[in-house]
C-alpha positions in Angstrom: -21.8 0.6 -18.6 -19.3 2.1 -16.1 -18.8 -1.4 -14.6 -18.0 -3.0 -17.9 -15.6 -0.1 -18.8 -13.8 -0.6 -15.4 -13.5 -4.4 -16.0 -12.3 -3.9 -19.5 -9.7 -1.3 -18.4 -8.3 -3.6 -15.8 -8.0 -6.5 -18.2 -6.5 -4.5 -21.0 -3.9 -3.1 -18.5 -3.1 -6.6 -17.4 -2.7 -7.9 -20.9 -1.0 -4.9 -22.6 0.8 -3.0 -20.0 1.9 -5.8 -17.5 5.1 -6.8 -19.2 8.1 -5.6 -17.4 6.2 -4.2 -14.5 6.7 -5.2 -10.9 3.5 -4.2 -9.1 3.6 -4.0 -5.3 0.1 -3.3 -4.5 -3.6 -3.1 -5.7 -5.1 0.3 -5.1 -8.9 0.7 -4.9 -9.8 4.4 -5.2 -13.5 5.0 -4.1 -15.8 7.8 -5.4 -15.6 9.5 -1.9 -11.9 9.9 -2.4 -10.6 7.3 0.0 -8.0 4.8 -1.2 -7.6 1.3 0.0 -4.2 -0.3 -0.7 -3.5 -4.0 -0.4 -0.1 -5.6 -0.9 -0.3 -8.1 -3.7 1.4 -10.7 -1.3 -1.5 -10.5 1.0 -4.1 -11.2 -1.7 -5.2 -14.9 -2.2 -7.8 -14.3 -4.9 -9.3 -11.3 -6.8 -12.9 -11.9 -8.3 -15.4 -9.7 -10.0 -19.1 -10.6 -9.6 -21.9 -8.8 -11.3 -22.0 -6.1 -8.7 -18.8 -6.4 -6.6 -15.1 -6.7 -6.5 -14.1 -9.4 -3.9 -10.5 -9.5 -2.5 -9.9 -12.7 -0.7 -7.1 -12.2 1.7 -4.5 -14.8 2.7 -5.2 -13.8 6.4 -8.8 -14.9 6.0 -11.2 -11.9 5.6 -12.7 -10.9 2.2 -12.8 -7.2 1.3 -16.0 -6.5 -0.7 -16.2 -3.3 -2.9 -19.4 -2.4 -4.8 -18.4 -1.8 -8.4 -20.5 1.5 -8.5 -18.5 2.8 -5.6 -15.1 2.3 -7.3 -13.7 5.3 -9.1 -10.4 3.8 -10.1 -8.7 0.4 -9.6 -5.0 -0.1 -10.5 -1.8 -1.9 -9.7 0.8 0.4 -8.1 4.4 -0.1 -9.0 5.6 2.7 -6.8 8.1 5.3 -8.0 10.9 3.2 -6.7 11.7 0.0 -4.9 10.3 -0.8 -1.5 12.6 -0.5 1.5 12.8 -3.8 3.3 14.3 -4.7 6.6 14.3 -8.4 7.4 15.1 -10.1 10.6 14.0 -13.7 10.7 10.4 -13.7 9.5 9.7 -10.1 10.3 9.6 -7.7 7.4 8.9 -4.0 7.3 8.1 -2.9 3.8 7.7 0.9 2.9 6.3 2.0 -0.5 6.2 4.0 -2.7 9.8 5.2 -2.1 10.4 8.0 -2.9 7.0 9.0 -1.6 4.5 11.7 -2.5 1.6 12.5 -0.1 1.3 9.0 1.4 3.4 6.0 2.3 2.2 2.5 3.0 4.0 0.4 5.6 3.4 -3.3 5.5 3.9 -5.4 8.7 4.4 -9.1 8.3 4.8 -11.8 10.9 4.9 -10.5 14.5 6.0 -6.9 13.6 3.6 -4.8 15.6 4.1 -2.1 18.1 5.2 1.6 18.0 6.0 3.3 14.8 8.1 6.6 14.8 9.1 8.8 11.9 12.2 11.0 12.2 13.6 13.7 9.9 17.3 13.3 9.0 18.2 15.8 11.7 16.6 13.6 14.3 13.4 15.6 15.0 10.4 13.3 15.7 7.7 13.9 13.1 5.2 11.2 14.0 4.6 8.5 16.5 1.7 6.0 16.7 0.8 2.4 17.7 0.4 -0.1 14.8 -1.7 -3.2 15.1 -2.6 -4.2 11.5 -0.7 -5.9 8.6 -0.5 -2.5 6.8 -0.7 1.2 7.6 -1.1 4.0 5.2 0.2 7.3 6.6 -0.3 10.8 5.3 3.1 12.5 4.9 1.8 15.5 2.9 2.7 17.8 5.7 6.3 16.7 5.6 9.0 18.8 3.9 10.9 17.1 1.0 13.8 15.2 2.3 15.1 11.9 3.9 13.1 10.4 6.7 13.7 7.3 9.0 11.0 5.0 10.3 11.6 2.9 13.4 9.3 0.1 14.4 10.1 -2.4 17.1 13.9 -1.5 17.0 14.1 -1.9 13.2 14.9 1.1 11.0 14.0 1.8 7.5 14.3 5.0 5.4 12.2 6.8 2.8 12.4 9.9 0.7 9.6 12.5 0.6 9.6 14.3 -2.7 
């Protein structure tokens, strides 16, 4: 019954509430509290089977989620527009912006390396290596304000609410 309700909710949301929205990502919240976020541009195909949700990604792999393990499934429009910095085919995308407790940074093309987050006064808040197409970072410990993200010599900004 829970599986049918989940599918019905998703379909009704697409039919009734999808007008005028500009979703940026699909969020799969699991019963254990973890969230998996996939940029819509990275999804080739989304399929429901009897027991599973299949996300076929453009990069090749397929993410499989058992329907009983899914607590909530929704399309995230963010609270603002993503921050994009474009140089050739490399794009750094940050959402939602302004941010709550987490931000997701999408790396496309060859944009991989060191990611640094600075407060507006220049203090380094976080530095880590990035290797994947997308990183979700916990910024709940950051105070409200303006922050700058640098990755491979490119800079973007986000606001922490």
